[in-house]
N, C-alpha and C positions, 0 to 999 in steps of 0.2 A: 556850406557840408550841412545834406541832409541827414538824418537816422535814418539806419536801416531799419524796415518793421520786420516784427515775426512772424512768420506767417504758420499755419498747423498743417501740419502733414501726415499722413495717416502711412505706420510700417506695421506690415502682420508680424505677428509675432512667431518664429518657426518652430517653437519647443512645445509637443505635442502632450507631454508629461503622461503618456499612460506606457511608458516602457515599451514602447511598440516602435521597432525597426520601421522608417521610411524606405529601406532599400529593400526590403522582403517583396516577396510576391504574395499576393491577397489569398488565404486559407492556407498559409504553406506550414501556418502552428497546426491548423484540423489534419495537414496531411501527416504531418510528424507524428503528431500522438494518436493518428491511427494504425502508421505504420506501428510504434512501440506497441500498441495493444495487442495489433494481430500476432505481432510476434511474441509476445507473452501467453498470449494462449495454445499460441501453436506447441510451447515448451510446456505448458501446462497438459495438453495432450499427448507429448511423446514422455510420457512418466514422470513430468516434472522434471526433466531434467535432470532426474539421481542417478545416472552413469557418468561416469568419468566422461564417456566419449560425447554424451548429448551434454553433459556440463560445458563443458571446454566450446559447444558449438553456440548454445544459448549465449555463453558469458560473449564470445567473439559478438556476435548478431546484436547485443545489447549496446557493447562496445562502438558499434558499426553505427549506431539508430543514432547515439549520444553525439560524435562525430558528423554526422550528417546534421543533426539538429543545429549543433555547434556553428555549422560554417555555412549551411541555408538562411536558420533563422536569424545568425549576427545577433546575440543580445545588443541594447544601447548602453551605453556607460553607465549610466543609473543601475540597471540594475546586476553590473558586477558588486560594488558594494557592501546591498545586506546577503548579494548571495555568496561572498567572499567569506563571509562570518559563519555560515555554517558548512562551505566545502571546504576551508582551510582544516579546521578540525579533521574531517573525514579523509583528509590528503594524508594529514599527519599519521590519524589510524593506522589509515594501509600503507606508510610508510615503517610504522613500525611493527607491521606486521609482516612486512619484507626482512626484517631486521631479526623479529623473533624465528623466522624461519632459517635463518643460517645461524643465531644459535643456540634454537634448541635441540637439533642433533644430538643424537646420546642422551638429551637428557633421559634421566629415570629408567637407565639402559634400554630403551626404544630407539631403533635406527629404523629411521622410515626412509632415507634417502633423500635423494632431491626432485625425482617427480613425483610424488602426495605434496610438497612444500609447490612444485609451482602450478600442481593445479587448484591449488586451494588459493594462491593469488591470481590467477585469474578468474575465480570462480568470484571473488571476492571484488577485482575490477568488473565484473559482468552486471550485478547488486548496485554498484555506484552511478557505472553506466548508467542504471535505469533510471537510477535517484536523481542524477546530472540532465537526462532528456524532461524528465517530469519540471524540474525546477525550471529548466529553459524555454518549454512549452507553456507551461503556467504563468510563467514572467509575461507572455508573448501574447498570451490570450485575452482578447476582452470577455471571453467565458468560458467554462469548460463543459459546457450543456452540450455541444456536440459530442465533444470526447465522453461526455458520460453517455449519449447514447449510443454512442459507438461500443462502448465498453458495452454495454445491454444488450446489446443485438450481436457482438459475437460470444456472449456469455450466453447469452441462451436459446446459439448454436452450439454450443459446446455442452451444457446440460444435457440438450437433447441428444447428442452425442453418446454423450457418457452413461445415461439412462439405458440407450436403447445398450449398449455394450455390457451393461452392468445385467438386462434384459435376457442374452442371448450367452452369456458367460457367464454367473457370480462370482467365482471363485477365480478369475485371472482377467487381468487386464492386457489389452494384445497377445494374449498368451503367456503371460507371463503370471507367475502363481503367486496369489496374494498371502498364500500360508496360513498363520494365526489368524487373520485377518480374511477368511474368506466369507464367513457371514456378514461382512459389513460396507455399507456401499462406499466406495472410496472413488466416486469417477474416473478419469483417465490415471491415477494418484494409485500407488499402493500402499501408503498409508490414510484412512480412513480420516483422523484430527484433522491431520495438512487441509486433504480433501473439503472438509467440513468447513474450515475457517476461508477458505473460498466461495465456496457456495452461499454461505453468510454474507461476505464483501458482496457478489452480489445481490442478495437479498437485500441488503440495506441500500444501495444505488437506487435497486428497484423501486422502493419502498419511498427513496423521498423523490423519485421523478413521479408516481403514481400521487405521491400527496401536492405537489406542488402542481399537478394536473386538476385534481379537485378541487383547490384554492382558487386557482383560475377560473375554473366553471363553475366556483359556487360565487365569486366575485360578479360574473357575471349573468347570474340568476339562471344559469343554465343554459343561457342562451347561444344556439352554436357550440357545446361544447367539443372539447377535443378530444370524439370519441376513440379514432387507430389509436393516438396516444397513452389513452385510458387504458383500452382494453389489451395492447403489448407488455405494458411497465403493469399490470395486473396480473398478465398471464405469466410474469417471467419472474415475478414475486409468490405465486401462487406455485410454481414449478421449486423455486428456491428455497421455498420455506420447507417442502416435505424432504426432499430429497440433503436438505443437512440433517434433518432427525433422523433419516435414511441411515447418515454416519455413524450415529450415534454418541459425537461428537457433544459433549454438555458443557464445556469451554464455546463449541463455536454455534451453540444453542442459545447460550448466554449472552453472547456477540451478536447474534440478530435479534432477539429481543430484548435487550438494553439501547443497541442503536436505532432500531424503529422506534422506541420510548424516546428516545432525545427527539430522534424527528418532531414529532408528537409536537411533543412539549414544545420545540421551538415555535412550531408554528402558533400553537396557541397560546405561546406568552405574550406573542405580538397583539393585535386588534383583532377583537375576538368576532367574528362574522357569525351573522346569526345560524348560518348554517356548519358552521366549521366544525363544531363542537360534535353535532353527531356524525357528521363523515370522518372524523380523525378515531371517532370511538370504531367506527364499522372495519377504517383498518387493521385498527389494534384487535378488533374483537374474531375477527377473519385469521389472522395470523394466530392468534390462541387458539382459536377451534383446530385449527388445523395442526400443531404442535401435540395439543390434548389427546386428539384421535389419532396420531398415531405413536406415542407415548402409552398412552391407556391398551392399545392392541395391538402392537408389538414391541420384538425384544429390547428398546429402550426404557422399558418400565424397569425390565430388573438391571442394566444397566444404572437409571437414575438410585433402585434404591440402593447399590455400591457405591455411591459418591463420597460418602464418608471413608469409606475402606481405602478407595482410591488417590483418594486427596493426602490421608495419611501417608501412604506410599510415596507421592510426589516429595511433600515434605522432606522424606526420610530420604528418597533418592539426593534430592537438593543441597541439602546437610551433608551425607556421605560421598557425591560429587565434587562439591564446593570444597570440601576437606584436602579434596585428594588435588587442588589448585595449590597448596600450600608447598606442594616438591618443587614447584617449577612456579610461582608467580610474575616472575615479571616476563617471562619470554613461552612460557606453557610447553604445551610438550610437540606441539606442531598439527598441519592439517591431516586428519585422518588418523590419529595417534587414538582414538576413545577407543575402541575395539580392546587396544594390545591395552590401553590401558584400566581398563578394569576389568578385562581376563586377570593380569598381574595383580589385584589387589581384590579379590574375591576371595573370601574363608566360609565356612559353614553357612553361619547368619547371614552373610551379605550375595551369598550364592543362592539363597531359596529367594531372595526376592531381586536381584537386579541381574542373571543370568540372561536373561534374552533381551536386556536393556542395547540397543543398538547408537543411543544418543542419552546425552544427559538429560531429557526433557525440561529444559532451561534454561533460554537463547544465554542469558550473561554466563553460567557456569560454563556450555558447551564453548564460548568465545574464549571467556578465558583458559579455559584449557587448550584452545588450539593455540593460542597468541599470549598470552596473561593479563593479567589485570590493567594497565595502561596502556592496552589497545580495548577492552571495554571504556576506560575512564574516558580515552578520546572518542568515543562513538559517542558518550551520554555528553557532553559538550556538545556536539554536532548536535543530536537530537534536540538538548535544552534551549540551545541560542533559536535554533526554527519553532520550538513551542513558542518560547517567549515572544519572537516576531508574530508570528499567527495570531497571540492573544494580545498585543497590542497594536496589531490592525485591524481587526474585529473589533474590537474595543470601540473605535472611533470611524470604524467603515465594515458595516453589516456585510458580511460575504454572502457569495452568490449559495444557493442550496445544492448546485452540483459540487462547490468545493466544500462544504459540509459532509456532502453524504462521501467524498473520498477520503477527506481525514477522518473520519468513522471508521468507514472500509479497512483502512490501513493501521490507525491505530487498536482496532479489533483484533486483528493479524498479530500487532506486536502482543498486544496483552494476552491472546491464547498464546502466544510461544515460551512466557515465562513461565510458564506449566506443562510446554508439550513440544512438539517438534517440527514445528510449523514452519520455524524460518531456515531449520536444515535442510530443507528441501528448495534447490536453486531457484526456480520458475517460482514458487510462494515467496521467499525473499524478493527476488527481483519485479515480481509485482506487488507488494508492499512497499517498496523504493516508489516505485513508480505514482503509487497515489499517493505517497504522502510528498514527493515531489511535484506533484500537479497541485494538492491546496496550499503548499508551502507557495509557490513561486506566484501564484493568485495573490498572495499577501505582499509578494516584493513590488508586484504591479501598482505604478499611482495612478492615481482616480484621470481620467478624462475629458481632462474640461474642455470645449469649443475654443477654436481658435480666436484671440483678440484682436481688439484694433485699437493700441493706444493711443493717444495724440502725442505728437512729440514735436516741440517747438525747433525751427530751422530758420535762421536766420536768414534775407530773402538780400539779393544783393542793391545795393545803393540806387535809387532813382539819381542820373546824372541831370 
């Protein structure tokens, strides 16, 4: 009886480990992401979807794109575990909002009815749909560079359109009177501060792409530099920076300046190339010169001088409206309740300060007024979980420049909303949610090692 001999066989592994689905079509992630980007900028063009009808249409479009992404891209099983840690608290927040919309009817003597409650829930679902699409596309994409380029192309067209409309009719947007904001640039929105946050986000992405182009060209000693990309990204930054200043939004201007500074410091913190310092300094100086020229020669200078007084007013508003949430801390007062709530609590002192406030000018306070503090807490858990996931992933695996730009842009909009009304505009909220979802989705994506062939011992049949 002879012993069976062990022979070597090579069996290819099937695990790609890149978070990608083997059944989706090539380029499906880019097409889905591009569809979301186009939908979001159409919403921004339509007054930011800041009317009931436009808001419902925009939310429906966002949910349809999310459904298409879920079915077409078919996230692999490995995507669901990290995604669920972010999505489940958000779903719980939505469920609480639905419960609160029923429980807060008639609270504080406010009777809003069922219609506003349903509108608020649909708008909330639309923003979550945009975030979900971002998570799926980001998790299925090898790089966010193509989507970043698409974002800048569509964003540049939106900026040119907005500037043209402003030059033709400064006091109106699509024939709608801007009221007290007639003297400020507001793009295709009615609120200059919300428009400023979007313009600053475009500027951050353009600066990130421009810095990457400069770095690439410098490392090759400017042999065959990417001139079209350099020209386009530079032009996008040169357009976004002054338009941001024209909105006279100090929060948006600070957002753009801080975002560009972080992008520059991030590159300079890596291996320093002999040409990198002067090139990065050139970008920073160019932005600084443009802001200085507009601030000194334009009406923004007077706005800067009022920063201290306006900041104190914002703090007082947060204190005043935060105190109003104590009347219904668990369920809030309902979507659309702010105007009636504010009017009911005006006295001779607060009337002088807040008579023209249409929102709380602080996204946490605004959310608590609508659906209560548990809703705010659940959303905070979702955001904190995502931030922890991104930090841990990027600590071990450096992120791509596009992902960093998306995260800075969305984080800047959220930061602006802490003292302004950026997230109260549905299209701006959906835009911030989508960009954050793209960056977070990239952190859920595993590295993509090449398929390896492992030797496996297989017993051969005994020779007879």
